[in-house]
Backbone as CSV, one residue per row, in Angstrom:
resi,resn,N_x,N_y,N_z,CA_x,CA_y,CA_z,C_x,C_y,C_z
1,MET,13.445,5.578,109.271,12.342,5.267,108.500,12.669,5.873,107.075
2,LYS,12.341,4.878,105.943,12.472,5.312,104.750,11.434,6.064,104.058
3,LYS,11.876,6.907,103.252,11.103,8.103,102.639,10.211,7.448,101.544
4,THR,8.939,7.699,101.351,8.319,7.258,100.359,8.342,8.115,99.257
5,GLN,8.623,7.470,98.032,8.992,8.245,96.772,7.680,8.399,95.996
6,ASN,7.601,9.446,95.401,6.576,9.861,94.500,7.010,10.486,93.200
7,TYR,7.215,9.715,92.221,7.873,10.216,91.056,7.111,11.089,90.062
8,HIS,7.507,12.148,89.410,6.864,12.668,88.268,7.813,12.476,86.959
9,ARG,7.133,11.909,86.126,7.916,11.810,84.742,7.680,12.867,83.796
10,ALA,8.436,13.396,83.208,8.560,14.362,82.233,9.097,13.979,80.934
11,PHE,8.457,14.273,79.794,9.096,14.066,78.519,9.058,15.281,77.652
12,GLY,10.092,15.650,76.949,10.101,16.795,76.256,11.126,16.729,74.872
13,VAL,10.797,17.692,74.242,11.899,17.927,72.935,12.700,19.289,73.160
14,TYR,13.834,19.217,72.856,14.565,20.521,73.265,15.613,20.674,72.087
15,GLY,15.794,21.979,71.757,16.739,22.407,70.749,18.061,23.182,71.160
16,ILE,19.010,22.687,70.570,20.386,23.320,70.964,20.638,24.307,69.743
17,CYS,20.566,25.432,69.861,20.791,26.546,68.926,21.972,27.169,69.417
18,ILE,23.021,27.371,68.400,24.372,27.918,68.825,24.586,29.025,67.746
19,GLU,25.046,30.218,68.283,25.574,31.309,67.450,26.702,31.813,68.152
20,ASN,27.829,31.964,67.474,29.034,32.677,68.056,29.457,31.922,69.553
21,GLU,29.281,30.626,69.575,29.765,29.918,70.597,28.779,30.051,71.818
22,GLN,27.656,30.657,71.589,26.532,30.895,72.730,25.475,30.121,72.489
23,LEU,24.862,29.739,73.336,23.724,28.840,73.275,22.276,29.700,73.627
24,LEU,21.322,29.508,72.636,20.032,30.201,72.983,19.268,29.558,74.143
25,VAL,19.026,30.171,75.179,18.191,29.634,76.326,17.108,30.566,76.738
26,ILE,16.073,30.083,77.560,14.954,30.752,77.863,15.303,31.046,79.445
27,ASN,14.442,32.021,80.036,14.218,32.288,81.548,13.083,31.640,81.622
28,LYS,13.293,30.417,82.661,12.078,29.726,82.918,11.375,30.248,84.135
29,ASN,10.037,30.259,84.026,9.249,30.849,84.992,8.325,29.886,85.693
30,ALA,8.467,28.624,85.577,7.672,27.581,86.239,8.520,26.214,86.243
31,GLY,7.869,25.328,87.118,8.474,23.994,87.002,9.590,23.929,88.036
32,PRO,10.229,22.685,88.123,11.460,22.632,88.838,12.839,23.179,88.434
33,TYR,12.678,23.874,87.217,13.862,24.698,86.743,13.546,26.290,86.789
34,ILE,12.462,26.651,87.634,12.074,28.006,87.867,13.200,28.870,88.073
35,ASN,13.397,30.023,87.519,14.254,30.914,87.701,15.651,30.612,87.391
36,ARG,15.723,29.825,86.445,17.130,29.295,85.744,17.027,29.458,84.313
37,TYR,18.035,29.325,83.659,18.187,29.341,82.222,17.806,27.801,81.884
38,ASP,17.122,27.648,80.790,16.528,26.227,80.270,16.605,26.219,78.879
39,LEU,16.634,25.193,78.194,16.623,25.062,76.648,15.205,25.211,76.204
40,PRO,15.074,26.066,75.176,13.660,26.252,74.398,13.230,24.715,74.045
41,GLY,11.952,24.449,74.550,11.512,23.240,74.133,10.402,22.837,75.236
42,GLY,9.896,21.515,75.051,8.934,21.055,76.090,8.123,19.975,75.561
43,SER,6.977,19.861,76.122,6.138,18.776,76.086,5.324,18.770,74.742
44,LEU,4.887,17.611,74.059,4.106,17.341,72.870,2.626,17.550,73.153
45,GLU,1.948,18.307,72.149,0.686,18.429,72.224,0.061,17.007,71.590
46,THR,-1.333,16.963,71.936,-1.899,15.645,71.422,-1.551,15.574,69.854
47,GLY,-1.345,14.391,69.392,-0.977,13.847,68.040,0.169,14.722,67.323
48,GLU,0.959,15.440,68.179,1.972,16.128,67.543,3.265,15.326,67.412
49,SER,3.992,15.471,66.320,5.413,14.609,66.134,6.446,15.350,67.033
50,LEU,7.441,14.665,67.310,8.737,15.299,67.932,9.284,16.593,67.320
51,SER,9.353,16.458,65.893,10.016,17.429,65.195,9.144,18.714,65.009
52,ILE,7.842,18.455,64.911,6.881,19.594,64.874,6.947,20.335,66.358
53,ALA,6.731,19.596,67.380,6.832,20.084,68.828,8.012,20.978,69.142
54,VAL,9.094,20.440,68.687,10.296,21.286,68.919,10.135,22.707,68.259
55,GLN,9.948,22.594,67.031,9.687,23.784,66.219,8.620,24.771,66.962
56,ARG,7.479,24.405,67.111,6.406,25.048,67.775,6.882,25.511,69.197
57,GLU,7.379,24.929,69.963,7.880,25.266,71.162,8.905,26.276,71.087
58,PHE,9.929,26.345,70.036,11.038,27.192,69.826,10.172,28.633,69.565
59,LEU,9.275,28.575,68.787,8.632,29.804,68.146,7.963,30.453,69.373
60,GLU,7.204,29.537,70.067,6.436,30.118,71.279,7.276,30.857,72.438
61,GLU,8.525,30.227,72.535,9.135,30.569,73.724,10.275,31.514,73.343
62,THR,10.614,31.843,72.093,11.719,32.806,71.788,11.482,33.656,70.664
63,GLY,10.392,33.337,69.813,10.089,34.207,68.416,10.902,33.975,67.471
64,VAL,11.744,32.811,67.329,12.458,32.354,66.261,12.103,31.040,65.818
65,THR,11.947,31.020,64.389,11.795,29.945,63.518,12.876,29.172,63.376
66,ILE,12.851,27.882,63.363,14.045,27.065,63.377,14.040,26.112,62.332
67,GLU,15.006,25.387,62.041,15.292,24.456,61.087,16.037,23.258,61.979
68,ILE,15.518,22.017,61.824,16.141,20.998,62.616,17.245,20.495,61.612
69,LYS,18.609,20.440,62.292,19.669,19.955,61.660,20.018,18.433,61.876
70,GLN,19.866,18.163,63.142,20.224,16.699,63.538,19.428,16.346,64.791
71,ASN,19.136,14.933,64.817,18.539,14.435,66.222,19.666,13.878,66.749
72,ILE,20.037,14.606,67.937,21.293,14.347,68.620,21.260,13.035,69.321
73,ARG,20.216,12.926,70.324,19.834,11.614,71.077,18.984,11.976,72.257
74,VAL,18.591,10.827,72.829,17.852,11.073,74.017,18.639,10.753,75.291
75,ILE,18.357,11.559,76.300,19.199,11.468,77.441,18.009,11.877,78.792
76,ASP,18.413,11.311,79.882,17.458,11.571,81.047,18.144,12.005,82.063
77,PHE,17.313,12.572,82.928,17.855,13.325,84.185,17.118,12.888,85.358
78,GLN,17.587,12.658,86.492,16.885,12.368,87.851,17.187,13.222,88.678
79,LEU,16.116,14.045,89.361,16.247,14.906,90.317,15.586,14.462,91.559
80,SER,16.338,14.680,92.820,15.658,14.332,94.047,15.316,15.662,94.657
81,CYS,13.964,16.177,94.588,13.501,17.318,95.199,12.068,17.165,95.509
82,ASN,11.676,18.151,96.224,10.085,18.344,96.682,9.695,19.305,95.607
83,TRP,8.759,18.899,94.654,8.265,19.982,93.882,6.659,19.257,93.707
84,ARG,5.807,20.216,94.007,4.493,19.825,94.125,4.316,18.742,95.042
85,ASP,3.760,17.770,94.668,3.368,16.453,95.592,4.447,15.434,95.350
86,PHE,5.460,15.907,94.582,6.595,14.776,93.999,7.781,14.921,94.893
87,THR,8.464,13.677,95.103,9.820,13.697,95.703,10.881,13.571,94.757
88,ASP,10.507,13.021,93.554,11.579,12.875,92.432,11.106,13.194,91.195
89,ILE,11.954,13.595,90.337,11.603,13.851,88.783,12.499,13.073,88.119
90,HIS,11.934,12.406,87.062,12.548,11.790,86.048,12.210,12.494,84.611
91,HIS,13.303,13.263,84.088,13.073,14.136,82.962,13.744,13.345,81.680
92,ILE,12.955,13.088,80.811,13.579,12.355,79.599,13.373,13.407,78.449
93,ALA,14.774,13.623,77.831,14.691,14.777,76.905,15.337,14.281,75.612
94,VAL,14.686,14.750,74.438,15.170,14.395,73.136,15.903,15.752,72.700
95,TYR,16.898,15.702,72.395,17.937,16.765,71.987,18.014,16.815,70.454
96,TYR,17.830,18.028,69.877,17.946,18.320,68.480,19.016,19.562,68.279
97,LEU,19.988,19.466,67.274,20.485,20.478,66.947,19.773,21.342,65.986
98,VAL,19.604,22.590,66.271,18.786,23.478,65.211,19.361,24.610,65.104
99,SER,19.089,25.199,63.962,19.602,26.688,63.440,18.434,27.611,63.345
100,LYS,18.570,28.894,63.492,17.629,29.784,63.457,17.485,30.106,61.831
101,ILE,16.271,30.350,61.511,16.062,30.504,60.192,15.784,32.090,60.143
102,VAL,14.752,32.366,60.838,14.007,33.739,60.817,13.498,34.189,62.223
103,GLY,13.679,35.471,62.369,13.007,35.898,63.623,14.020,36.508,64.594
104,GLU,13.452,37.345,65.425,14.398,37.981,66.295,13.660,37.693,67.837
105,LEU,14.580,37.589,68.739,14.220,37.226,70.048,13.230,38.250,70.667
106,LYS,12.045,37.828,71.091,11.031,38.536,71.688,10.488,37.907,72.870
107,LYS,9.713,38.636,73.748,9.059,38.256,74.912,7.825,37.478,74.480
108,PRO,7.661,36.297,74.891,6.712,35.317,74.483,5.407,35.797,74.931
109,LEU,4.415,35.313,74.203,2.957,35.564,74.714,2.745,34.636,76.055
110,GLN,2.282,35.204,76.746,2.018,34.538,78.143,0.565,33.901,78.118
111,PHE,0.446,32.673,78.369,-0.877,31.795,78.201,-0.404,30.622,79.315
112,GLU,-1.455,29.998,79.595,-1.473,28.797,80.620,-0.738,27.814,80.018
113,GLY,0.284,27.515,80.800,1.274,26.324,80.339,2.689,27.007,79.702
114,GLN,2.647,28.415,79.331,3.920,29.113,78.906,4.704,29.184,80.200
115,ASP,5.837,28.475,79.948,6.949,28.765,81.172,8.050,29.373,80.627
116,SER,8.119,30.365,79.620,9.307,31.138,79.260,8.853,32.636,79.354
117,ILE,9.641,33.341,79.981,9.536,34.882,80.274,10.469,35.661,79.242
118,GLY,11.117,34.869,78.270,12.070,35.400,77.354,13.296,34.583,77.064
119,ALA,13.939,34.972,76.110,15.066,34.188,75.714,16.396,35.247,75.422
120,LEU,17.530,34.435,75.693,18.776,35.148,75.434,19.742,34.328,75.095
121,TRP,20.977,34.802,74.764,22.205,34.043,74.261,23.113,33.937,75.404
122,VAL,23.548,32.946,75.873,24.459,32.849,77.229,25.844,32.099,76.619
123,SER,26.917,32.378,77.146,28.012,31.653,77.007,28.281,30.576,78.114
124,GLU,29.172,29.425,78.014,29.371,28.524,78.979,29.832,29.163,80.238
125,GLN,30.561,30.102,80.070,30.965,30.983,81.404,30.031,31.501,82.145
126,GLU,28.874,31.790,81.645,27.664,32.359,82.410,26.797,31.405,82.988
127,VAL,26.991,30.293,82.991,26.041,29.285,83.472,26.608,28.434,84.585
128,SER,25.917,28.021,85.525,26.275,27.215,86.600,25.082,26.278,87.110
129,ILE,25.219,25.300,87.960,24.315,24.545,88.583,23.476,25.495,89.201
130,GLU,23.720,26.624,89.866,23.017,27.426,90.444,21.843,28.331,89.560
131,ASN,22.305,28.383,88.301,21.465,29.335,87.475,21.078,28.531,86.315
132,ALA,21.317,27.402,86.005,20.854,26.670,84.714,20.290,25.296,85.136
133,SER,19.339,24.989,84.149,18.796,23.560,84.285,19.799,22.500,83.972
134,PRO,19.549,21.412,84.184,20.623,20.281,83.661,20.628,20.029,82.155
135,LEU,19.439,20.534,81.740,19.507,20.314,80.098,20.404,21.521,79.634
136,VAL,20.580,22.453,80.100,21.554,23.568,79.590,22.991,23.183,79.744
137,LEU,23.294,22.650,80.944,24.615,22.117,81.408,24.966,20.919,80.536
138,LYS,24.113,19.999,80.120,24.347,18.941,79.266,24.465,19.642,77.896
139,ALA,23.781,20.489,77.357,23.949,21.025,76.115,25.228,21.717,75.812
140,PHE,25.997,22.337,77.062,27.267,22.898,76.754,28.249,21.746,76.732
141,GLU,27.998,20.629,77.426,28.833,19.646,77.406,28.708,18.862,76.066
142,TRP,27.658,18.848,75.434,27.683,18.381,73.890,28.207,19.255,73.058
143,MET,28.189,20.517,73.172,29.019,21.584,72.396,30.398,21.154,72.507
144,ARG,30.950,20.915,73.650,32.571,20.828,73.833,33.003,19.353,73.380
145,THR,32.108,18.320,73.516,32.662,16.952,73.443,31.936,16.263,72.140
146,LYS,30.603,16.793,71.757,29.915,16.197,70.846,29.335,14.889,71.263
147,SER,29.141,14.764,72.636,28.587,13.465,73.210,27.709,13.870,74.349
148,LEU,26.629,13.100,74.556,25.748,13.125,75.638,25.969,12.197,76.814
149,GLY,26.666,11.000,76.463,27.036,10.057,77.277,25.456,9.161,77.210
150,ILE,25.727,8.070,77.932,24.552,7.125,78.019,23.974,6.953,79.272
151,ARG,24.622,7.526,80.377,23.955,7.244,81.687,23.048,8.545,82.048
152,ALA,22.067,8.220,82.879,21.171,9.362,83.373,22.074,10.160,84.248
153,GLU,21.826,11.665,84.082,22.587,12.592,84.979,21.632,12.677,86.211
154,CYS,22.226,12.307,87.343,21.509,12.311,88.820,22.010,13.493,89.575
155,TYR,20.877,14.365,90.147,21.055,15.398,90.955,20.330,14.995,92.489
156,GLU,21.135,14.605,93.375,20.603,14.245,94.613,19.713,15.084,95.353
157,ASP,20.293,16.360,95.436,19.595,17.442,96.214,19.342,18.623,95.373
158,TRP,18.482,18.405,94.347,18.256,19.528,93.346,17.662,20.835,94.222
159,LYS,18.119,21.905,94.071,17.417,23.174,94.744,16.507,23.752,93.848
160,ILE,15.445,24.033,93.930,14.356,24.746,93.333,14.506,26.182,93.580
161,ASN,14.549,27.117,92.745,14.854,28.447,92.952,13.485,29.356,93.020
162,TYR,12.763,29.190,94.172,11.635,30.018,94.066,11.859,31.347,94.275
């Protein structure tokens, strides 16, 4: 019997912030990437532009004010997993290269919708499919190759780390 699919589509903006060959990530406490490293970023608020959204999300999730250096490109991820009432997730992500202007990493204010419990710098050797979101894995690929590719990244049996 064929499984009935119920898709959740997510759209967000994310920043790649690099210092000393390390990537700034957040500790995710919600969603299908819970208990993994994820990129700072997220959904747009009503009427908000992409660039303003990534700057706001960065400040909220990390305590750092950023400058956008480059719009890298859009990529999507497809995850097969049971999350909420969904069987599949289609995550569309706009990647920006950003740099820190001012601020120190701090524990973010907790409010409804806040899915970061703190930020830290990690090296590529510290991340894996078990502890990082597809966005982080793709960010490190971009750091190595300066390319995100054109095809969706597919994860057939995504494990949610509850």
